C-alpha positions in Angstrom: 48.1 49.3 92.2 51.4 47.5 91.4 54.1 48.6 93.8 56.9 50.7 92.2 60.2 49.0 93.2 62.3 52.1 92.2 60.2 54.3 94.5 60.5 51.7 97.2 64.3 51.7 96.9 64.4 55.5 96.9 62.2 55.8 100.0 64.2 53.0 101.8 67.5 54.8 101.0 66.0 58.1 102.4 65.1 56.2 105.6 68.5 54.7 105.8 70.2 58.0 105.4 67.9 59.7 107.9 68.7 57.1 110.5 72.4 57.2 109.8 72.6 61.0 109.9 70.0 61.4 112.7 67.8 63.7 110.6 64.1 64.0 110.1 63.3 62.5 106.7 62.1 65.8 105.4 65.5 67.3 106.1 67.2 64.4 104.2 65.1 65.1 101.0 65.7 68.9 101.4 69.4 68.3 101.6 69.3 66.1 98.6 67.1 68.3 96.5 64.7 67.4 93.7 67.5 66.7 91.2 69.3 64.1 93.3 66.1 62.4 94.5 65.0 62.2 90.8 68.4 60.7 89.9 68.1 58.1 92.7 64.7 57.2 91.5 65.7 56.9 87.8 68.8 54.8 88.6 67.3 52.7 91.5 67.4 49.6 89.3 71.2 49.9 89.2 71.8 51.4 92.7 69.9 48.6 94.4 72.5 46.0 93.3 75.0 47.7 95.6 75.1 47.6 99.4 72.7 50.3 100.6 75.1 51.6 103.2 77.7 52.3 100.5 75.1 54.0 98.3 74.0 56.0 101.3 77.5 57.1 102.1 78.1 58.2 98.5 74.9 60.4 98.6 75.7 61.7 102.1 79.1 62.9 100.8 77.8 64.1 97.4 75.0 66.2 99.0 77.0 67.1 102.1 74.2 65.8 104.3 74.9 66.9 107.9 74.5 64.9 111.1 71.6 66.1 113.2 70.1 65.1 116.6 66.9 63.4 115.5 67.6 59.9 116.7 64.2 58.1 116.8 65.6 54.6 116.9 66.9 54.4 120.5 63.8 56.3 121.7 61.6 53.4 120.5 60.2 51.3 123.3 59.2 48.5 121.0 60.7 46.6 118.1 62.0 49.1 115.5 60.9 48.5 111.9 63.7 48.2 109.5 64.4 50.8 106.8 62.9 48.6 104.1 59.6 48.4 106.1 59.4 52.2 106.5 60.4 52.6 102.8 57.4 50.6 101.9 55.1 52.7 104.0 56.3 55.8 102.2 56.3 54.2 98.8 52.6 53.2 99.1 51.5 56.5 100.4 53.3 58.4 97.7 51.8 56.1 95.0 48.3 56.5 96.5 48.6 60.3 96.6 50.1 60.5 93.1 47.5 58.1 91.7 44.6 60.1 93.1 45.6 63.4 91.4 47.8 62.1 88.6 50.8 64.0 89.8 54.5 63.4 89.4 55.9 60.9 91.9 58.9 62.9 92.7 56.7 66.0 93.4 54.6 63.9 95.7 57.6 62.3 97.4 59.0 65.8 98.3 55.6 66.9 99.5 55.0 63.8 101.7 58.4 63.9 103.3 58.0 67.6 104.0 54.6 67.2 105.6 53.4 66.4 109.1 52.9 62.7 108.3 56.7 62.1 108.1 57.0 62.6 111.8 54.0 60.4 112.5 55.5 57.6 110.4 58.9 58.1 112.2 57.3 57.7 115.7 58.0 54.0 116.4 56.2 54.2 119.7 52.9 54.2 117.9 51.4 51.7 115.5 50.7 54.4 112.9 53.3 53.1 110.4 51.8 49.7 110.7 48.3 50.7 109.7 46.8 49.9 106.3 47.9 51.9 103.3 44.3 53.1 102.8 44.1 54.5 106.4 47.5 56.2 106.1 46.5 57.8 102.8 43.2 59.0 104.3 45.0 60.5 107.3 47.4 62.3 104.9 44.5 63.6 102.8 42.6 64.8 106.0 45.7 66.3 107.5 45.6 64.4 110.8 45.6 61.0 112.4 42.0 59.9 112.4 40.3 58.1 115.2 
């Protein structure tokens, strides 16, 4: 499947905001809401031409996204993947789930970020986020990390 660059940008922006605001990524998408996430996705081709930190600040202010205490970056004992890398993990998973059932990408995005797998991807002390897209999609489908 061809990767969706607009979805990739949307997921990377969510990751960036989550790190900046110290929030679980599901909390970021809940604070944004479906309408704003859809707007980011629809306009990603334009938004990506600006500095991601600036875009993040604009959406943090617009959505009044609070600062939390979920700071997974300093807790990492190993090299922390950048927000683009994690954005790609989410992008591929959302594409794979949506492709399987023919569902709307934004619906799947909201579902994935609100599920158990978001915390698994955010745990940089494991290699889960580094696994193949097929394995991550299968774990999501089965509802657990498989051996």
